[in-house]
N, C-alpha and C positions, 0 to 999 in steps of 0.2 A: 588568496586572502593573506598576502604577505606584503612586506616593505620592500620597495625596490632598492637594491644596493647601489645602483647608478644614481637614482634620484638624490639619495641621501649624499653620495659622494659629491655630486655637483653643487648642493647646497653648502656642504662643508667648504669646498674649494671658493665658492662665491663669497662666503662670509669672510674667509681667511684672505682673499685677495682684496675685498672691500676695506678690510682693516689693514691691509698691507703688512700681513704677518707671515708671509712665506708661502711656499708651496709644499703640499703633502703628497709624497709619492704614493703610487698605488700599493707598493710593499708596505708602506708606513700605515696607509689607510686600511689595508685588510687586517693587519694586526690589531689597530685600534678598533676597528668595527666589531671584531670578535670580542674584545674586552668589553666594549660598550653593551653589546647584545647580552653577554653573560650577567653583567652588573644589573642591568635592567631586568632581566629574568628572575635573578635571585632575589631582587628587591621586592618582587611580587609577594613572596612568601613572609617577609618581614612586615610588609604593609598589611597583609591579609590578617595576620596576628594582631596587629595593632588596631585595625578597624572593626575587628570582631568583638573587641573589648569596649567598643563605643556604641551608643544608641544608633540604630539605623533609621531609614525613613521609608515612607511608604511609596516613593517614586521610584520605581525599578531602575530607571536609566540614570538616577542621580545617586543610587546607593553604591558606595565604594566597595562593599563586600561582593555585590553581584557583579560590579565591573571587574574586579580583579579575579573572581571566579571564572568569568567569562574568558579572560585573557590566559589563564592557567589551563583552562580546558582545551585549548588548541594543542597542547602537549600531551594529552592524556592518550595512553595506548593500551591495547590489550594483546597478549601474545601467548601462544602455547610454548612451553619449554619442556625439554626432556633429558633425562640422564642417559649415560651410555654405560655399556659393559666392557670391561677389559678382556684380554684373552683368557683369563682364568674364571671370568663370570662375575667379577666383583662389580657392583653397581656403583658408578661414579655419582658425585653430586650433581645437581641441575645448575647449570650457568645461567645467571640472569642476563638480561638483554645489555649489550654494551653501551647503550644510550641512555640507560637508566639513571635518573636524578634522584627521584623519590619513590620509594616502594609503597603503593597503596594497599593491594590486597593480594593474597594468594589463595586460589580456590582448587578444590580437587573434586572433579565431576560436578561442577557447578555449586559446591557448597563451600564457603569461605573458611579457610583453615586458621587456627589459632596459632599465633607466633609464641614460641617457648625458647628459653634459653638452654644451652647445653646443660647447665647445672639442673635447670627444672626437668630436662628430658630424662635424667635419672630417676627423679621422683615418679614421672609418668610410667616408667618402666617397672618400677618396683610395687605398683599399686593397682590392683585389678579395677579399681573404681576411676582411675584416671587414664586407662588405656585408650589411645585413639581409636576411633571407629569411622566407617564410612560416612556417618551422619555427623562426626566430630573429628575432623582431620587436624592434624597440627603440623608446624614446621619449624625448622631451625634456620638461622642464616649465618653465614660465615663470609663476610666481606661480599664478593660478587657471586656467590653460589648459595643454594638452599637445599635442604633435604626435606622431603615430605613423607608423612607416615600416616597410614589410614586404617590399621588394623593391629591387633594385640601381638603380632610377630615382629613388629616394628621393621619390616623390610622396607627399604627405601622405594618410593614410588618413581618409576622411570619413564612411564608412557607418555608421550607428548600430548596425546588427546585427552589425557586425564587431568593435566596440571595447567592452569591458566594464570598468568601474572597481569595484574592491572597496575599501571605506574604512570608517573609523569616523566617524560623523556627530556633530555637536556637539548637545546636548540642545536640544529646542525651547524657546522662552521661555514660561515659565510666567506664570499670571495668575490672581488670585483675583477672579472677576467678582462684581459686586454692583450693587443697584439701591438708590436712596435712598427710604426710606419714614418720614415723620414725622422727618426729620433723622437717620435711623439707617441705617447701610449694612448691607443684608440680603444674604446670600449668594444668588448667581445661579449654579446648577450646570449651565446650559444649555451645550451645546457651543460656541456661539458667544461665550459670555462668559468661560467659565473653561477653563484648560489646567492639567492636573495636572503633577507633576513625572515626569519620564521615567526617573529613577533607580530603582535596585533597591530593592524595599520595605524591606529591611534598613537602608536609608539614613535612615529617618523620623527616628529619635532624632537622628542627626548633623546633619540639616537643622535641626532645632529649635535645637540647641545653636549652630550657626553663625549663624543668624538672630538669636538673642539676643545673641551677641557683637557683630554688626554693628549691631544696634539700640541697644546701649549706647553705641556711638560716634556714631551718627547723631542721637540724641535726647539726647546729652550726659548719659548716665547711667552713669558708669563702674561702679557697683554692678551694673548689668545684664549689662555685659560680663563682670564677674568670675563672675556666676553661671554664664553660659554656659561660661566658661573652666574653672571647676571641674568642670563636668559633662563637659567634653571630656577633661580630664586623667584623670577616673575611667574614662571609656570607653577611652582608650588603654592605661591600666593593666590593664583587663580583657582586652584583646586581646593583651597580652604575656605573660599568665599561662599 
């Protein structure tokens, strides 16, 4: 359930050639494709925030909130994480997954942990009424790592089977793989060379539009940007009808 990197590339080249706006090299395309994927992905969250403030409708497949949540759900992941001990037995913090984009929940033995700030942690430590327990775990976050506490000793949890993180992952980097034959770049669809877009299949047209817009800037063809911009405006108008 992905968008073919090659299909999008061929459509981009076809439109660019039809408009006589020049050739987009594989290297340029790969850079633009990744930029377009991230822009489309990040737009989901802005759009979801906007549409959640608007009245919905009873038709499931026409409701934009449902549609956006479906697209975002493709990137939902759950993983166990663990801390490690250094040679003197000090427990290190737990490192979050490297592909994390948005953190959803942290749970300890199946119970969702409450996020607290480092400042609040001092209050939790100083009051018996706020001590974390197995039934009320807490965690703090520092950039790409967390500390989880589940008892009044405030010993950091380090066991992988005990701590689980639910999160939204960022899309994997895409790549149009190719080999050079007679000075021509030929598509290589092997798994080691090519990585497709991870976005919802419905985003194929949007990816083509965004790449055309970006290509117009990169190869200094403003007319190509206008072609993509025109297509994008038409798409937005269709969504609002």
